ZAKESE-273318 format. One record per atom (N, C-alpha, C): residue number from 1; x, y, z. Coordinates in Angstrom, 3 decimals. Layout:
BEGIN
NODE num     east    north       up
NODE NUM        X        Y        Z
...
! end
This chain:
BEGIN
NODE num     east    north       up
NODE   1    0.736   -1.139    0.071
NODE   1    0.011    0.078   -0.063
NODE   1    1.036    1.379    0.143
NODE   2    0.676    2.269   -0.862
NODE   2    1.194    3.624   -0.920
NODE   2    1.317    4.096    0.271
NODE   3    2.507    4.865    0.764
NODE   3    2.483    5.574    1.945
NODE   3    1.719    6.996    1.638
NODE   4    0.732    7.438    2.531
NODE   4    0.212    8.579    2.451
NODE   4    1.090    9.728    2.932
NODE   5    1.479   10.708    2.459
NODE   5    2.245   11.760    2.807
NODE   5    1.635   12.556    3.788
NODE   6    2.391   13.142    4.752
NODE   6    2.030   14.122    5.682
NODE   6    1.321   15.353    5.120
NODE   7    1.731   15.726    4.024
NODE   7    1.038   16.943    3.275
NODE   7   -0.310   16.686    3.008
NODE   8   -0.440   15.335    2.556
NODE   8   -1.907   14.859    2.028
NODE   8   -2.909   14.845    3.515
NODE   9   -2.210   14.230    4.535
NODE   9   -2.920   14.132    5.897
NODE   9   -3.330   15.408    6.414
NODE  10   -2.412   16.300    6.358
NODE  10   -2.577   17.777    6.739
NODE  10   -3.810   18.452    5.969
NODE  11   -3.817   18.283    4.379
NODE  11   -4.690   18.676    3.619
NODE  11   -6.024   18.202    3.793
NODE  12   -6.157   17.155    4.165
NODE  12   -7.355   16.321    4.592
NODE  12   -7.947   16.752    5.895
NODE  13   -7.230   17.072    6.663
NODE  13   -7.710   17.541    8.316
NODE  13   -8.200   18.993    7.835
NODE  14   -7.409   19.624    7.042
NODE  14   -7.723   20.883    6.863
NODE  14   -9.041   21.237    6.153
NODE  15   -9.310   20.233    5.021
NODE  15  -10.926   20.108    4.492
NODE  15  -11.844   19.852    5.518
NODE  16  -11.481   19.070    6.468
NODE  16  -12.671   18.549    7.455
NODE  16  -12.964   19.801    8.160
NODE  17  -11.802   20.466    8.742
NODE  17  -12.052   21.720    9.742
NODE  17  -12.679   22.856    8.992
NODE  18  -12.317   22.994    7.590
NODE  18  -12.924   24.157    6.799
NODE  18  -14.504   23.991    6.983
NODE  19  -14.693   22.635    6.488
NODE  19  -16.255   22.405    6.163
NODE  19  -16.833   22.480    7.614
NODE  20  -16.342   22.036    8.587
NODE  20  -17.137   22.140    9.817
NODE  20  -16.970   23.573   10.255
NODE  21  -16.133   24.599   10.055
NODE  21  -16.146   25.880   10.459
NODE  21  -17.257   26.553    9.639
NODE  22  -17.642   26.136    8.325
NODE  22  -18.695   26.839    7.810
NODE  22  -20.076   26.234    8.239
NODE  23  -20.175   25.252    8.772
NODE  23  -21.260   24.596    9.227
NODE  23  -21.599   25.243   10.573
NODE  24  -20.589   25.358   11.375
NODE  24  -20.713   26.067   12.785
NODE  24  -21.134   27.500   12.669
NODE  25  -20.375   28.028   11.671
NODE  25  -20.735   29.632   11.505
NODE  25  -22.158   29.599   10.941
NODE  26  -22.667   28.878   10.077
NODE  26  -23.998   29.098    9.635
NODE  26  -25.181   28.485   10.632
NODE  27  -24.796   27.462   11.182
NODE  27  -26.015   26.748   12.114
NODE  27  -25.642   26.616   13.463
NODE  28  -24.421   26.841   14.017
NODE  28  -24.207   26.823   15.483
NODE  28  -23.548   25.756   15.629
NODE  29  -22.706   25.517   16.845
NODE  29  -22.119   24.321   17.254
NODE  29  -23.241   23.155   17.533
NODE  30  -24.305   23.503   18.269
NODE  30  -25.191   22.338   18.628
NODE  30  -26.472   22.294   17.516
NODE  31  -26.494   23.009   16.633
NODE  31  -27.320   23.007   15.503
NODE  31  -26.946   22.185   14.324
NODE  32  -25.701   22.040   14.463
NODE  32  -24.998   21.036   13.483
NODE  32  -24.614   19.673   13.678
NODE  33  -24.903   18.910   12.853
NODE  33  -24.860   17.314   13.087
NODE  33  -23.588   16.705   12.337
NODE  34  -22.932   15.823   12.654
NODE  34  -21.859   15.235   11.923
NODE  34  -22.132   15.012   10.530
NODE  35  -23.310   14.484   10.051
NODE  35  -23.945   14.285    8.842
NODE  35  -23.824   15.842    7.947
NODE  36  -24.169   16.625    8.622
NODE  36  -23.973   18.107    8.152
NODE  36  -22.505   18.236    7.658
NODE  37  -21.520   18.131    8.737
NODE  37  -20.098   18.119    8.549
NODE  37  -19.580   17.390    7.373
NODE  38  -20.140   16.080    7.268
NODE  38  -19.629   15.169    6.158
NODE  38  -20.110   15.848    4.747
NODE  39  -21.418   16.069    4.808
NODE  39  -21.732   16.774    3.467
NODE  39  -21.031   17.937    2.991
NODE  40  -20.823   18.902    4.017
NODE  40  -20.090   20.113    3.721
NODE  40  -18.721   19.694    3.271
NODE  41  -17.951   19.116    4.002
NODE  41  -16.604   18.614    3.716
NODE  41  -16.351   17.687    2.306
NODE  42  -17.518   17.117    1.956
NODE  42  -17.437   16.110    0.798
NODE  42  -16.793   14.983    0.919
NODE  43  -16.762   14.437    2.341
NODE  43  -15.868   13.198    2.624
NODE  43  -16.954   12.187    3.232
NODE  44  -16.484   10.881    3.264
NODE  44  -17.228    9.668    3.908
NODE  44  -17.059    9.937    5.327
NODE  45  -17.916    9.135    6.209
NODE  45  -17.654    9.185    7.620
NODE  45  -16.328    8.594    8.084
NODE  46  -15.795    7.494    7.265
NODE  46  -14.628    6.983    7.724
NODE  46  -13.349    8.087    7.505
NODE  47  -13.404    8.769    6.498
NODE  47  -12.544    9.788    6.285
NODE  47  -12.327   10.671    7.376
NODE  48  -13.607   10.935    7.778
NODE  48  -13.603   12.210    8.954
NODE  48  -13.267   11.745   10.230
NODE  49  -13.856   10.481   10.535
NODE  49  -13.458    9.907   11.902
NODE  49  -12.254    9.392   12.188
NODE  50  -11.355    9.393   11.030
NODE  50   -9.840    9.118   10.907
NODE  50   -9.285   10.227   11.864
NODE  51   -9.677   11.421   11.774
NODE  51   -9.138   12.534   12.414
NODE  51   -9.747   13.041   13.627
NODE  52  -11.069   12.715   13.427
NODE  52  -11.639   13.397   14.690
NODE  52  -12.851   12.376   15.167
NODE  53  -12.815   12.262   16.721
NODE  53  -13.629   11.263   17.227
NODE  53  -15.055   11.511   17.248
NODE  54  -15.435   12.656   16.821
NODE  54  -16.836   13.238   16.963
NODE  54  -16.965   14.753   16.989
NODE  55  -18.377   15.208   17.071
NODE  55  -18.491   16.537   17.023
NODE  55  -17.777   17.467   17.991
NODE  56  -17.703   16.873   19.432
NODE  56  -17.161   17.489   20.232
NODE  56  -15.604   17.916   20.115
NODE  57  -15.065   16.811   19.415
NODE  57  -13.570   17.133   18.962
NODE  57  -13.379   18.054   18.084
NODE  58  -14.426   18.003   17.239
NODE  58  -14.312   19.095   15.827
NODE  58  -14.514   20.471   16.491
NODE  59  -15.415   20.447   17.666
NODE  59  -15.734   21.780   18.186
NODE  59  -14.635   22.314   19.039
NODE  60  -13.961   21.388   19.737
NODE  60  -12.655   21.871   20.298
NODE  60  -11.517   22.316   19.316
NODE  61  -11.310   21.435   18.134
NODE  61  -10.286   21.955   17.306
NODE  61  -10.625   23.355   16.558
NODE  62  -11.995   23.492   16.341
NODE  62  -12.342   24.656   15.636
NODE  62  -11.996   25.982   16.581
NODE  63  -12.539   25.661   17.837
NODE  63  -12.557   26.876   18.680
NODE  63  -11.089   27.165   19.323
NODE  64  -10.211   26.065   19.299
NODE  64   -8.840   26.327   19.522
NODE  64   -8.081   27.140   18.523
NODE  65   -8.559   26.812   17.178
NODE  65   -8.072   27.571   15.956
NODE  65   -8.618   29.157   16.094
NODE  66   -9.889   29.219   16.395
NODE  66  -10.292   30.671   16.389
NODE  66   -9.633   31.500   17.639
NODE  67   -9.489   30.654   18.747
NODE  67   -8.727   31.636   19.982
NODE  67   -7.532   32.009   19.503
NODE  68   -6.586   30.926   18.971
NODE  68   -5.354   31.157   18.583
NODE  68   -5.251   32.252   17.412
NODE  69   -6.245   32.185   16.664
NODE  69   -6.085   33.443   15.537
NODE  69   -6.151   34.694   16.172
NODE  70   -7.229   34.874   17.033
NODE  70   -7.326   36.248   17.673
NODE  70   -6.116   36.519   18.518
NODE  71   -5.504   35.663   19.173
NODE  71   -4.131   35.788   19.916
NODE  71   -3.273   36.228   18.904
NODE  72   -2.978   35.618   17.744
NODE  72   -2.014   36.170   16.926
NODE  72   -2.054   37.367   16.529
NODE  73   -3.355   37.803   16.048
NODE  73   -3.648   39.263   15.578
NODE  73   -3.505   39.985   16.724
NODE  74   -3.520   39.976   17.752
NODE  74   -3.189   40.986   19.084
NODE  74   -1.756   41.111   19.111
NODE  75   -1.087   39.823   19.227
NODE  75    0.285   39.941   19.676
NODE  75    1.201   40.011   18.506
NODE  76    0.685   39.942   17.205
NODE  76    1.383   40.492   16.040
NODE  76    1.388   42.063   15.881
NODE  77    0.202   42.670   16.491
NODE  77    0.244   44.084   16.345
NODE  77    1.043   44.652   17.471
NODE  78    1.103   43.923   18.831
NODE  78    1.818   44.450   19.665
NODE  78    3.301   44.456   19.359
NODE  79    3.686   43.574   18.305
NODE  79    5.051   43.758   18.001
NODE  79    5.786   44.903   16.902
NODE  80    4.764   45.442   16.424
NODE  80    5.197   46.580   15.423
NODE  80    5.996   47.560   16.074
NODE  81    6.983   48.083   15.128
NODE  81    7.802   49.211   15.650
NODE  81    7.864   50.162   14.599
NODE  82    7.805   51.359   14.929
NODE  82    7.718   52.051   16.338
NODE  82    6.135   51.709   16.893
NODE  83    6.081   51.750   18.048
NODE  83    4.708   51.285   18.644
NODE  83    3.610   52.454   18.087
NODE  84    2.543   51.737   17.620
NODE  84    1.672   52.363   16.984
NODE  84    0.720   53.065   18.253
NODE  85    0.099   54.317   17.951
NODE  85   -0.996   54.812   18.784
NODE  85   -2.176   53.784   18.826
NODE  86   -2.907   54.060   19.916
NODE  86   -4.021   52.789   20.204
NODE  86   -4.998   52.886   19.116
NODE  87   -5.264   53.726   18.485
NODE  87   -6.338   53.831   17.181
NODE  87   -5.879   52.765   16.208
NODE  88   -4.611   53.130   15.901
NODE  88   -3.705   52.372   14.904
NODE  88   -3.719   50.897   15.076
NODE  89   -3.290   50.864   16.433
NODE  89   -2.972   49.616   17.012
NODE  89   -4.216   48.429   16.727
NODE  90   -5.342   49.221   17.238
NODE  90   -6.607   48.212   17.131
NODE  90   -7.434   48.221   15.754
NODE  91   -6.763   49.195   15.028
NODE  91   -7.278   48.971   13.614
NODE  91   -6.554   47.892   12.892
NODE  92   -5.222   47.654   13.344
NODE  92   -4.367   46.612   12.777
NODE  92   -5.138   45.274   13.107
NODE  93   -5.399   45.111   14.512
NODE  93   -5.920   43.811   14.916
NODE  93   -7.049   43.508   14.073
NODE  94   -7.931   44.243   13.925
NODE  94   -9.355   44.164   13.410
NODE  94   -9.135   43.924   11.788
NODE  95   -8.188   44.285   11.225
NODE  95   -8.054   44.194    9.791
NODE  95   -7.251   42.667    9.654
NODE  96   -6.373   42.499   10.569
NODE  96   -5.668   41.115   10.463
NODE  96   -6.625   39.983   10.543
NODE  97   -7.637   40.184   11.304
NODE  97   -8.787   39.378   11.701
NODE  97   -9.793   39.181   10.449
NODE  98  -10.116   40.376   10.013
NODE  98  -11.289   40.284    9.231
NODE  98  -11.043   40.985    7.945
NODE  99  -10.524   42.039    7.666
NODE  99  -10.472   42.816    6.528
NODE  99   -9.391   42.304    5.473
NODE 100   -8.351   41.489    5.874
NODE 100   -7.234   41.027    5.060
NODE 100   -7.459   39.657    4.537
NODE 101   -8.732   39.175    4.684
NODE 101   -9.303   37.751    4.009
NODE 101   -8.628   36.525    4.701
NODE 102   -8.414   36.798    5.920
NODE 102   -7.860   35.700    6.779
NODE 102   -8.851   34.279    6.717
NODE 103  -10.199   34.487    6.818
NODE 103  -10.993   33.435    6.368
NODE 103  -11.549   33.145    5.257
NODE 104  -11.091   33.905    4.261
NODE 104  -11.717   33.699    2.890
NODE 104  -11.717   32.523    2.458
NODE 105  -10.371   31.702    2.561
NODE 105  -10.297   30.182    2.095
NODE 105  -11.254   29.297    2.592
NODE 106  -11.988   29.762    3.770
NODE 106  -12.977   28.680    4.269
NODE 106  -14.575   29.248    3.905
NODE 107  -14.561   30.263    3.112
NODE 107  -15.904   30.674    2.625
NODE 107  -16.479   31.519    3.675
NODE 108  -15.726   32.118    4.640
NODE 108  -16.490   32.814    5.800
NODE 108  -16.299   34.088    5.373
NODE 109  -17.520   34.847    5.474
NODE 109  -17.400   36.219    5.391
NODE 109  -16.944   36.939    6.824
NODE 110  -16.517   38.106    6.912
NODE 110  -15.971   38.651    8.331
NODE 110  -17.086   38.595    9.294
NODE 111  -18.281   38.937    8.832
NODE 111  -19.435   38.826   10.190
NODE 111  -19.647   37.239   10.456
NODE 112  -19.546   36.378    9.676
NODE 112  -19.603   35.084   10.026
NODE 112  -18.573   34.587   10.709
NODE 113  -17.274   35.019   10.583
NODE 113  -16.143   34.551   11.314
NODE 113  -16.302   35.261   12.771
NODE 114  -16.597   36.459   12.625
NODE 114  -17.041   37.105   13.896
NODE 114  -17.962   36.556   14.879
NODE 115  -19.097   35.655   14.335
NODE 115  -19.969   35.327   14.985
NODE 115  -19.658   33.766   15.475
NODE 116  -18.482   33.113   14.791
NODE 116  -17.965   32.028   15.058
NODE 116  -17.095   32.202   16.393
NODE 117  -16.396   33.221   16.433
NODE 117  -15.538   33.569   17.613
NODE 117  -16.396   33.830   18.774
NODE 118  -17.700   34.470   18.508
NODE 118  -18.604   34.591   19.665
NODE 118  -19.083   33.266   20.054
NODE 119  -19.301   32.336   19.163
NODE 119  -19.814   30.968   19.655
NODE 119  -18.585   30.268   20.565
NODE 120  -17.540   30.469   20.150
NODE 120  -16.264   30.014   20.958
NODE 120  -16.624   30.492   22.352
NODE 121  -16.492   31.928   22.482
NODE 121  -16.299   32.508   23.844
NODE 121  -17.653   31.871   24.694
NODE 122  -18.933   31.702   24.147
NODE 122  -19.905   31.262   24.803
NODE 122  -19.637   29.640   25.292
NODE 123  -18.968   28.885   24.258
NODE 123  -18.787   27.679   24.609
NODE 123  -17.847   27.345   25.738
NODE 124  -16.990   28.384   26.060
NODE 124  -15.989   28.274   27.157
NODE 124  -16.805   28.251   28.568
NODE 125  -18.093   28.643   28.550
NODE 125  -18.981   28.517   29.815
NODE 125  -19.339   27.074   30.157
NODE 126  -19.281   26.289   29.121
NODE 126  -19.882   24.889   29.458
NODE 126  -18.549   23.736   29.238
NODE 127  -17.591   24.324   28.600
NODE 127  -16.572   23.422   28.575
NODE 127  -15.205   23.676   29.073
NODE 128  -14.964   23.125   30.242
NODE 128  -13.520   23.183   30.919
NODE 128  -12.419   23.320   30.022
NODE 129  -12.277   22.234   29.042
NODE 129  -11.228   22.281   28.151
NODE 129  -11.102   23.673   27.193
NODE 130  -12.104   24.114   26.652
NODE 130  -11.900   25.270   26.016
NODE 130  -11.887   26.540   27.024
NODE 131  -12.442   26.438   27.949
NODE 131  -12.150   27.764   29.152
NODE 131  -10.509   27.673   29.351
NODE 132   -9.998   26.511   29.342
NODE 132   -8.375   26.480   29.717
NODE 132   -7.687   26.971   28.468
NODE 133   -8.100   26.787   27.253
NODE 133   -7.548   27.243   26.222
NODE 133   -7.797   28.739   26.137
NODE 134   -8.904   29.228   26.166
NODE 134   -9.069   30.604   26.250
NODE 134   -8.344   31.356   27.205
NODE 135   -8.263   30.972   28.443
NODE 135   -7.677   31.583   29.478
NODE 135   -6.034   31.606   29.303
NODE 136   -5.585   30.602   28.642
NODE 136   -4.147   30.556   28.309
NODE 136   -3.923   31.546   27.382
NODE 137   -4.576   31.492   26.252
NODE 137   -4.423   32.727   24.983
NODE 137   -4.608   34.289   25.509
NODE 138   -5.567   34.279   26.600
NODE 138   -6.022   35.710   27.076
NODE 138   -4.703   36.146   27.978
NODE 139   -4.144   35.228   28.681
NODE 139   -3.133   35.487   29.368
NODE 139   -1.822   35.852   28.711
NODE 140   -1.765   35.263   27.595
NODE 140   -0.540   35.678   26.778
NODE 140   -0.602   37.141   25.883
NODE 141   -1.868   37.066   25.344
NODE 141   -2.109   38.474   24.889
NODE 141   -2.188   39.587   25.581
NODE 142   -2.460   39.379   27.019
NODE 142   -2.636   40.401   27.936
NODE 142   -1.312   40.720   28.319
NODE 143   -0.449   39.823   28.544
NODE 143    1.158   40.011   28.709
NODE 143    1.674   40.702   27.777
NODE 144    1.469   40.373   26.543
NODE 144    2.010   41.201   25.283
NODE 144    1.553   42.421   25.242
NODE 145    0.441   42.952   25.560
NODE 145   -0.206   44.236   25.443
NODE 145    0.157   45.024   26.488
NODE 146    0.449   44.392   27.933
NODE 146    0.832   45.150   28.885
NODE 146    2.145   45.672   28.806
NODE 147    3.148   44.676   28.196
NODE 147    4.499   45.327   27.512
NODE 147    4.306   46.464   26.675
NODE 148    3.591   46.324   25.720
NODE 148    3.176   47.594   24.798
NODE 148    2.976   48.803   25.446
NODE 149    1.968   48.622   26.494
NODE 149    1.567   49.900   27.276
NODE 149    2.733   50.343   27.781
NODE 150    3.690   49.708   28.469
NODE 150    4.843   50.042   29.126
NODE 150    5.738   50.833   28.302
NODE 151    5.754   50.568   27.058
NODE 151    6.247   51.269   25.976
NODE 151    5.749   53.018   25.811
NODE 152    4.433   52.597   25.779
NODE 152    3.948   54.144   25.950
NODE 152    4.088   54.976   26.939
NODE 153    4.301   54.392   28.333
NODE 153    4.648   55.064   29.403
NODE 153    6.222   55.447   29.398
NODE 154    6.942   54.654   28.845
NODE 154    8.596   55.095   28.797
NODE 154    8.650   56.260   27.592
NODE 155    7.786   56.319   26.739
NODE 155    7.620   57.362   25.761
NODE 155    7.021   58.655   26.419
NODE 156    6.359   58.492   27.674
NODE 156    5.691   59.709   28.261
NODE 156    4.551   60.326   27.514
NODE 157    3.869   59.206   27.092
NODE 157    2.500   59.764   26.481
NODE 157    1.260   58.989   27.363
NODE 158    1.648   58.513   28.585
NODE 158    0.470   57.883   29.345
NODE 158    0.602   58.394   30.819
NODE 159   -0.372   58.809   31.417
NODE 159   -0.560   59.159   32.645
NODE 159    0.030   58.037   33.584
NODE 160    0.758   58.784   34.689
NODE 160    1.321   57.742   35.676
NODE 160    0.484   56.903   36.647
NODE 161   -0.776   57.476   36.914
NODE 161   -1.621   57.020   37.752
NODE 161   -2.471   55.984   37.439
NODE 162   -2.438   55.385   36.246
NODE 162   -3.123   54.091   35.719
NODE 162   -2.355   52.915   35.480
NODE 163   -2.505   51.816   36.103
NODE 163   -1.752   50.742   36.155
NODE 163   -1.584   50.086   34.338
NODE 164   -0.692   49.589   33.893
NODE 164   -0.260   49.334   32.557
NODE 164   -1.380   48.147   32.259
NODE 165   -1.318   47.079   33.229
NODE 165   -2.602   46.103   32.654
NODE 165   -3.802   46.572   32.594
NODE 166   -4.301   47.748   33.306
NODE 166   -5.746   48.194   33.349
NODE 166   -5.831   48.921   31.718
NODE 167   -4.950   49.343   31.242
NODE 167   -4.871   49.974   30.089
NODE 167   -4.842   48.939   29.069
NODE 168   -3.966   47.980   29.139
NODE 168   -4.002   46.842   28.146
NODE 168   -5.333   46.051   28.342
NODE 169   -6.054   45.777   29.090
NODE 169   -7.464   45.341   29.376
NODE 169   -8.260   46.142   28.691
NODE 170   -8.346   47.636   28.574
NODE 170   -9.538   48.216   28.208
NODE 170   -9.030   48.090   26.478
NODE 171   -7.918   48.100   26.212
NODE 171   -7.539   47.984   24.642
NODE 171   -8.164   46.752   24.112
NODE 172   -7.857   45.704   24.847
NODE 172   -8.311   44.529   24.264
NODE 172   -9.899   44.325   24.374
NODE 173  -10.501   44.950   25.501
NODE 173  -11.969   45.009   25.415
NODE 173  -12.549   45.706   24.407
NODE 174  -11.768   46.693   23.872
NODE 174  -12.245   47.454   22.688
NODE 174  -12.417   46.548   21.434
NODE 175  -11.366   45.977   21.205
NODE 175  -11.249   44.965   20.077
NODE 175  -12.358   43.845   20.164
NODE 176  -12.566   43.161   21.394
NODE 176  -13.390   42.393   21.546
NODE 176  -14.909   42.881   21.350
NODE 177  -15.299   44.098   21.816
NODE 177  -16.560   44.709   21.569
NODE 177  -16.585   45.017   20.130
NODE 178  -15.822   45.293   19.248
NODE 178  -15.557   45.359   18.016
NODE 178  -16.244   43.861   17.397
NODE 179  -15.608   42.989   17.611
NODE 179  -16.075   41.553   17.335
NODE 179  -17.281   41.319   17.578
NODE 180  -17.827   41.585   18.792
NODE 180  -19.397   41.430   19.090
NODE 180  -20.126   42.295   18.098
NODE 181  -19.888   43.546   17.981
NODE 181  -20.857   44.491   17.013
NODE 181  -20.759   43.771   15.691
NODE 182  -19.604   43.422   15.290
NODE 182  -19.415   43.009   13.782
NODE 182  -20.386   41.745   13.763
NODE 183  -20.423   40.945   14.810
NODE 183  -21.212   39.544   14.682
NODE 183  -22.582   39.891   14.769
NODE 184  -23.092   40.744   15.647
NODE 184  -24.513   40.891   15.936
NODE 184  -25.160   41.738   14.896
NODE 185  -24.418   42.730   14.260
NODE 185  -25.000   43.691   13.477
NODE 185  -24.099   43.970   11.972
NODE 186  -23.143   43.534   11.941
NODE 186  -22.542   43.515   10.714
NODE 186  -22.394   44.897    9.858
NODE 187  -22.484   46.115   10.622
NODE 187  -22.679   47.302    9.908
NODE 187  -21.538   48.136   10.567
NODE 188  -20.062   47.359   10.917
NODE 188  -18.891   48.204   11.374
NODE 188  -17.750   47.575   10.582
NODE 189  -16.684   48.454   10.568
NODE 189  -15.408   47.921    9.660
NODE 189  -14.359   48.655   10.844
NODE 190  -13.006   48.159   10.493
NODE 190  -11.942   48.747   11.147
NODE 190  -11.759   50.324   11.329
NODE 191  -12.209   50.812   10.161
NODE 191  -12.055   52.345   10.032
NODE 191  -13.065   52.835   11.033
NODE 192  -14.184   52.491   11.343
NODE 192  -15.048   52.955   12.535
NODE 192  -14.336   52.843   13.663
NODE 193  -13.731   51.817   14.025
NODE 193  -13.109   51.630   15.305
NODE 193  -11.892   52.630   15.441
NODE 194  -11.307   52.857   14.289
NODE 194   -9.990   53.650   14.361
NODE 194  -10.526   54.915   14.520
NODE 195  -11.616   55.468   13.814
NODE 195  -12.076   56.783   13.876
NODE 195  -12.570   57.009   15.199
NODE 196  -13.432   56.218   15.806
NODE 196  -13.990   56.331   17.114
NODE 196  -12.945   56.702   18.070
NODE 197  -11.867   55.690   18.332
NODE 197  -10.756   55.837   18.835
NODE 197  -10.013   57.208   18.960
NODE 198   -9.797   57.628   17.805
NODE 198   -8.976   58.861   17.328
NODE 198   -9.670   59.858   17.915
NODE 199  -11.100   59.918   17.843
NODE 199  -11.908   61.057   18.348
NODE 199  -11.906   61.039   19.981
NODE 200  -11.907   59.951   20.560
NODE 200  -11.798   59.766   22.067
NODE 200  -10.597   60.304   22.422
NODE 201   -9.436   59.949   21.800
NODE 201   -8.202   60.329   22.180
NODE 201   -7.821   61.851   22.040
NODE 202   -8.798   62.417   21.168
NODE 202   -8.475   63.938   20.848
NODE 202   -9.490   64.602   21.854
NODE 203   -9.970   64.202   22.810
NODE 203  -10.897   64.857   23.779
NODE 203  -10.046   65.718   24.695
NODE 204  -10.503   66.930   25.027
NODE 204   -9.803   67.833   25.973
NODE 204  -10.381   67.284   27.292
NODE 205   -9.491   66.591   28.233
NODE 205  -10.075   66.118   29.547
NODE 205  -10.407   67.277   30.369
NODE 206   -9.749   68.174   30.282
NODE 206   -9.939   69.357   31.229
NODE 206  -11.202   70.061   31.168
NODE 207  -11.511   70.091   29.741
NODE 207  -12.650   70.873   29.466
NODE 207  -13.884   69.874   29.671
NODE 208  -13.788   68.567   29.496
NODE 208  -14.849   67.805   29.759
NODE 208  -15.170   67.416   31.357
NODE 209  -14.333   67.880   32.130
NODE 209  -14.734   68.070   33.679
NODE 209  -14.271   66.895   34.381
! end
């Protein structure tokens, strides 16, 4: 029997995950059956079960990919030099996730991918396995962005009475809110987030009271 290459195995696994991602984005984790995944991926049950034991295993794999994709986008933006202003930073994260076609190969539009991320967040409330994955990812990106905020402080552009981690969490929450708005309403884009943050940053705090 001819030996199957690792590249072939990886491509087949990718085919299954992409089909599952489209199903989950369309019908939800718990509204999707394994038969739906088989049909979407165009594969037999035997081919799919060689890689995944069942739907829960697929959910875990898709969720882990989504969490790590968000983490990479955050951490990649945090490594940019010179350090970008917050509005530019958040804009780069949102473009990396949605506007640059990251998920186009799976047939997912930005709103659908945002919805998949929201589903992952929700799933962590019932799955200890996914909760641990999300906690690890969040810890990593929080650390990266806290270091970035420290660079703002070193540059003398950040007030001294606010902890770096609090600023980092606020920036992360802004990006998370963008993902939620995109998933629920679909009427927002990176430029909206950038412009809004730029407007807030231009406020005269003394006049605002």
